[in-house]
C-alpha positions in Angstrom: 38.6 163.3 6.7 40.0 166.7 5.8 36.7 167.7 4.1 34.8 166.8 7.3 37.1 169.0 9.3 36.7 171.9 6.8 32.9 171.4 6.9 32.9 171.6 10.7 35.1 174.7 10.8 33.2 176.5 8.1 29.7 175.5 9.3 28.6 175.2 5.7 26.0 172.4 6.1 23.3 171.3 8.6 25.3 168.3 9.7 28.4 170.4 10.6 26.1 172.9 12.4 24.5 170.1 14.4 27.9 168.7 15.4 29.0 172.1 16.5 25.9 172.5 18.7 26.7 169.1 20.3 30.3 170.1 20.8 29.2 173.3 22.6 27.0 171.5 25.1 29.4 168.6 25.7 31.6 170.8 27.9 28.5 171.3 30.2 28.9 167.8 31.5 32.5 168.6 32.6 31.4 172.0 34.0 28.9 170.3 36.4 32.0 169.0 38.3 32.4 171.1 41.5 36.0 171.9 40.6 34.8 174.0 37.6 33.1 176.5 40.0 36.6 177.6 41.1 37.8 177.8 37.5 34.8 180.1 36.6 35.7 182.3 39.6 39.4 182.5 38.6 38.5 183.3 35.0 35.7 185.7 36.2 33.2 184.0 33.8 29.9 185.7 33.5 26.5 184.2 32.5 26.7 186.4 29.4 30.1 185.1 28.3 28.9 181.5 28.8 25.8 182.1 26.8 27.6 183.8 24.0 29.8 180.8 23.5 26.8 178.4 23.2 23.6 179.9 22.1 24.6 180.9 18.5 25.2 177.2 17.9 22.3 175.6 19.8 19.4 178.0 18.9 18.3 175.9 15.9 17.9 172.7 17.9 15.1 173.0 20.4 16.0 170.1 22.7 19.7 171.1 22.8 18.7 174.7 23.5 16.3 173.7 26.3 19.0 171.5 27.8 21.4 174.4 27.7 18.9 176.7 29.3 18.2 174.3 32.2 21.8 173.6 32.9 22.8 177.3 32.6 20.0 178.2 35.1 21.3 175.6 37.5 24.9 176.9 37.2 23.7 180.4 37.8 21.7 179.3 40.9 24.8 177.4 42.2 27.0 180.5 41.9 29.2 179.3 39.1 29.2 182.7 37.3 30.6 186.0 38.4 27.6 188.3 37.7 26.8 191.6 39.3 23.6 191.5 41.4 
């Protein structure tokens, strides 16, 4: 088990990289809850900050990347992020 954790943390193989990508989008399901809009405002989360935390991990997986793009666009449209006009 420790080896799996070390693999995940070091991102040294394709399997651990895939798990990290899934881990990064899993939180999106929680974010879609209306309460998170307030959390984003309190934390002054920008689109750029949100993208930086996900895209490095999802770019190699086209379906996961597309899912992230669609949900991020929705969150932007719904005013979740604190971006300057």
